[in-house]
C-alpha positions in Angstrom: 21.1 -51.0 -19.8 23.4 -49.6 -22.7 26.3 -47.9 -21.2 29.9 -48.0 -22.0 33.0 -46.4 -20.3 36.2 -46.1 -22.2 39.7 -44.7 -21.3 42.0 -44.5 -24.3 43.8 -42.5 -26.9 42.4 -41.0 -30.1 43.7 -42.8 -33.1 42.7 -40.0 -35.4 41.9 -36.2 -35.7 38.1 -35.9 -35.4 36.3 -35.4 -38.8 33.5 -33.1 -38.9 30.2 -33.2 -40.8 26.8 -31.5 -40.5 23.6 -33.3 -40.5 20.6 -31.2 -40.5 22.9 -28.1 -39.4 24.1 -30.1 -36.3 27.8 -30.9 -36.1 28.8 -34.4 -35.7 32.4 -35.5 -34.9 33.8 -39.1 -35.8 37.1 -40.5 -34.7 38.8 -43.7 -33.4 39.8 -44.3 -29.7 42.3 -47.2 -28.9 41.8 -48.9 -25.4 44.4 -51.2 -24.1 44.3 -54.4 -22.0 47.6 -55.0 -20.2 49.4 -58.2 -20.5 48.8 -61.0 -17.9 49.7 -64.3 -16.7 47.1 -67.0 -16.3 47.1 -69.2 -13.2 48.5 -72.0 -15.4 51.3 -70.0 -16.5 50.1 -68.8 -19.9 51.1 -65.3 -21.0 48.5 -63.3 -22.6 49.9 -60.3 -24.6 48.8 -56.7 -24.4 45.6 -56.3 -26.6 44.5 -53.1 -28.2 41.0 -52.6 -29.1 39.8 -49.9 -31.5 36.4 -48.1 -31.2 34.4 -45.8 -33.5 33.3 -42.7 -31.5 30.6 -40.3 -32.3 30.0 -36.9 -30.8 27.2 -34.4 -31.5 26.2 -30.7 -31.1 28.5 -29.0 -28.4 30.6 -32.1 -27.8 31.4 -32.1 -31.6 32.2 -28.3 -31.5 34.7 -29.1 -28.6 36.1 -32.1 -30.4 36.8 -30.0 -33.6 38.8 -27.3 -31.5 40.6 -29.3 -29.0 40.8 -33.1 -29.7 43.7 -34.4 -31.7 45.3 -37.7 -32.6 46.9 -38.9 -29.5 44.6 -37.2 -26.9 43.8 -39.2 -24.0 40.1 -39.2 -23.2 37.8 -40.9 -20.7 34.1 -41.2 -22.2 30.7 -42.5 -21.1 28.3 -43.5 -24.0 26.0 -45.8 -25.4 26.5 -48.3 -28.3 24.6 -48.1 -31.5 25.0 -50.5 -34.4 24.0 -49.2 -37.8 23.8 -51.1 -41.2 24.0 -49.6 -44.6 24.5 -50.6 -48.2 27.7 -49.3 -49.9 28.3 -48.3 -53.5 28.8 -51.8 -54.6 25.5 -53.0 -53.0 27.3 -54.9 -50.2 25.7 -54.6 -46.7 28.0 -53.1 -44.2 27.6 -52.9 -40.3 29.5 -50.9 -37.9 29.1 -50.4 -34.1 29.8 -46.9 -32.6 30.1 -45.3 -29.4 27.6 -42.2 -29.1 29.1 -40.2 -26.3 27.1 -38.8 -23.5 30.0 -37.3 -21.4 33.7 -37.1 -21.7 36.8 -35.7 -20.0 40.1 -34.7 -21.7 43.0 -36.4 -19.5 45.9 -35.4 -21.7 46.7 -33.7 -24.8 48.5 -34.9 -27.8 52.1 -34.0 -27.6 51.9 -33.3 -24.0 50.2 -29.9 -24.3 
């Protein structure tokens, strides 16, 4: 099963592009793990993880209109890894979360 649930804040405004006349929105999402103390007293600091998020079709259209940097989102999606070669012939690899469903929990700037 390939399923991921994330709750976090957007790190950028969505960038929109069109692939074969279909809108595709891309942005980053930050999730946080709170600080904790292990049984032996070791303190683990808060940790922020950044995720590359991709929305398509009607989700992308919604993102373009309403999602901004700092928006709090809960999303469900699948992980996809893609590999490509950049202009300098270096192979690059990225893992992205392709959104199946999402909910806006708060707007940037408290709107």
